[in-house]
C-alpha positions, 0 to 999 in steps of 0.5 A: 278670372276677374276683369283687369283693374286700371291704375293710372296708365297701368293695367293689371289682372288678378284672381281670387288668390291675389285679391290683396293687390287691390288693398295696397297703395294705389300707385308706386308714387304714393308708396314712395311719398309715404316713405319720404314723409316717414324719413322727414318725420324721423329727421325732424325728431332727430333720428336718422333713417339708418339708425334704430330708435331706442325704446325710450324714444318710441315711448316719447313719440307715441306713449299712448300707443305703447301703453295700449299695446302693452295692456292688450298683450299682458292684461287681457283675459278670457273670463267667458271660458271660465264657465265652460266645461271642456270635458263635455266636448269631444268635437271641435265644431261643437266646442267652438260653438259653445265658446262663441255662445259663452262670449256673447252671453258674457259681453252682452249687457247685464240688467244692471248695465241696461237699467243704468243706461236707461236712467241716464237717458231719463236724466238727459230727457229731464234736462232737455224738457226744461229748456225745450218743453216739446222735445222728446229724447229717444235712444236708438242704435245698439241700445235699442237692440242690446247689441252694445259693448259694455264700453259702448256709446249711448246714441240719443236723438232729440225730436222737437218741432220747435228746434226745426225753426232754430239754428242747429249749431246754436242749439248744440252749444246751448245743450252742451252748456245746459248739460254741464251746468246741471252736473250731468257731465264735466267733459262735453264737446260739440261737433258742429261741422260733421255730416250729422252734427252731435254733442258728445259727452261723458257722464259724471256718474257711470262714465257713459259716453253719450252722443246726442243728435237733433231731429235725425230719425234714420237711427230709429228706423234702423233699430226697428229693422235690426230688431226684426232681423234679430228675431228672424235670425237667432244666430245673428246676435252672438255673431254680431257680439263677437265681430263688433268686439273684434272690430272695437279692440282694433279701433276699426268700429268708428265711421269717422275713422273710416271703420265699419260702423255698428249698423253696417256690421250687422247688415254685413252679417245678415247678408252673410247668413242670407246668402250662405248656400248651406243655410239657404238650402236648409242643410245646416242650422245657423244657431247650431254652427256658430263657430264654423260660421264665424270662421267662414264669415272672416274668410269670405270678407277677408279673402274672397269677396269682390268689393270692387264690383259687388254690393250687398242687399238685404231686401227680399231675402238677400242678394248681390248687385253690381256697383257699376249698374247702381252708379255706386262705384267710386273711381277714387276708391273702387274697393269701398264696401257697398251695402244697400240700406234696407229701408232706403234703397237709394242710400249706401250705408257703408260709403263712409267706411273709407278705411274698409281695406284695413277692416278686410285685412283684420278679417283675413288675419282673423281667419288665418289665426282661427284656422291655425288654432282650430287645427291645433285643437283638432290634433289635440282631440285626435290624440285624446281619442287615440289615447296618445295625449300626454299631459305634462301639466294641468293647463288652465281651463281657458287654454282650450279656447279659440277666441282668446287668440283674437280678443280678450277682456281688459281691466278697463272693461272689468273696472267699468262693469264694477263701477256701474254695478256699484252705481246702480246698487247705491241708488244715486241715480234713482234719488236724483230722478226721485223714482223707486229702485226697480227689482231686477231679479237675482243676479246670475252667479259669477264664475270665479277664475280657475285656480292656478295649476299646481306645480308638476313633478319633474319629468323623468325623460328616461322613463318616458323614452322607455315607455315610448319604446315599449308602446312602439314595440307592442304596436309593431308586434300587434301589426304583425299579428294575424288579428284572428280574435279581432272579429270574433265578437262585437265587443272586440270590435268596439274595443279596438275601433279607436286603436286602428291605424290610419289608412295612410300609415305603414304596417309591418308586412309578413312575408308568405314564407313566414306566414306559412311556417307559422301556421302548421298544416295550413296551405296558403297562396299568394293571392290570399296573403294579399287579402290579409294585408289589404282587408285592413282598409275596409270598414270593420262592419263589411265582411265578405258574404257567403256568395262573394266571389272574392277569396275567403277572409283568412282572419275568420278562417283560422282556428282559435287554438292555432291562432292562440299558439301562433300568437304566443310563439310570435311574442316570444320570437319578437322579444327575442329578436329585440333583445338579441 
């Protein structure tokens, strides 16, 4: 039981099952104020609180949101699954592991994309050096670690001793004007009053989003640390690509919006891998269980983790610490996530994520969705193993995927990748810089999308019902048989292994009188009959030895000639009873 939480004059307790109490509004007054504010907004727009708004009114109020929702719902695809041969996998964890790897490989930057970004950095550096000759432009963050999304930003820092003596705000405006006049960008913005003042712009060629700061070396140190973790933990890269794409699609990856930044996301994953009990004990290998680890990551930080009292540390192999003991517990927002900076123990890298409760809710929803889809896929695999899987159509290959329930690839990303590839192949950036085009080697072959399934013939329902009734009758007949030949050879055991009934299913019981009358001349007592019906629950490989004190196994004691005759008689009697 966790300690009670105080809210104003109220005190309430909760356990792990009710963790989401802390994620609700902090008081009833705030919730009522939010309702009143929504009512005032509706009244100002000409809508009464008791009247539904039409679709046209919703589009007029928030057209960009509606367009984004429509695009997410209808235009998403799962191209990373096109290269997966689902027929090779008969086990759900292995299949999900393969899909996580496929997603990571698909979203990871290609050689053309990374080289194009490097050329943009060279262009910016050339312009900056013309104005400040001692300046050096260095990339940091996701560019250095190659953990960026195809639509991700390019983070740059300008290091210059001369700039330290000048007014930083004036430098930012001079830099913005210089970039515009040189034709590098047409859309530039100066954010001078942020905690870290930056210049934001979008490049004219390639439409790359770039953020430039001045004399900030924290990002350079962070990149070196992340590269070290990537080398030490091979499972970190694919998991980071999935989680970062998941947060980006939900607009929860920007710190200025209260989301979880790229560096904090990587630190969260590193601590998860460090503190996982089965990984610490060496019981499993992380790089072979990516799908299972992804589900457990969403479960831990979406439903179980106590962010009010506990913080995360990556130093010395990973640990937890008390936020109160560190003095990092914010009384105004006690549920904030706290992550100790690996290279500066006095810095909390996630303290700016003021909407972390929304991130936790997204994680909880992802865990529920992945768990539900996994149960469905597991049931499909079980039906295939039992030979009871009926395909009414030929589904597309990506239908067996699991990640598609959480995220997808939209047209914007596909179009951006196409334009970047064309930009690099044109050599325009190389000509601008006056350098030769680098040979990047053969491009990996692109996998075409799966063809649309052919229309299925109409389904004969009466035929299916008849077939199902026939199979059900044969199954009941087989359950009532004495199974004398099932243990006669090893090959027979192998053939019937996957057709065995589950332990919880009911089988048709044969009474003692029926069994005695069907075996002429054989004597049997009730205790032996009990062994006949309970031996099914034992393992097929375990049979009573000669010195066993238990009653003899009746299935192996029956003569084959007698069992064959009994089997024929029972078939005749069984179908006669069905027809009569």
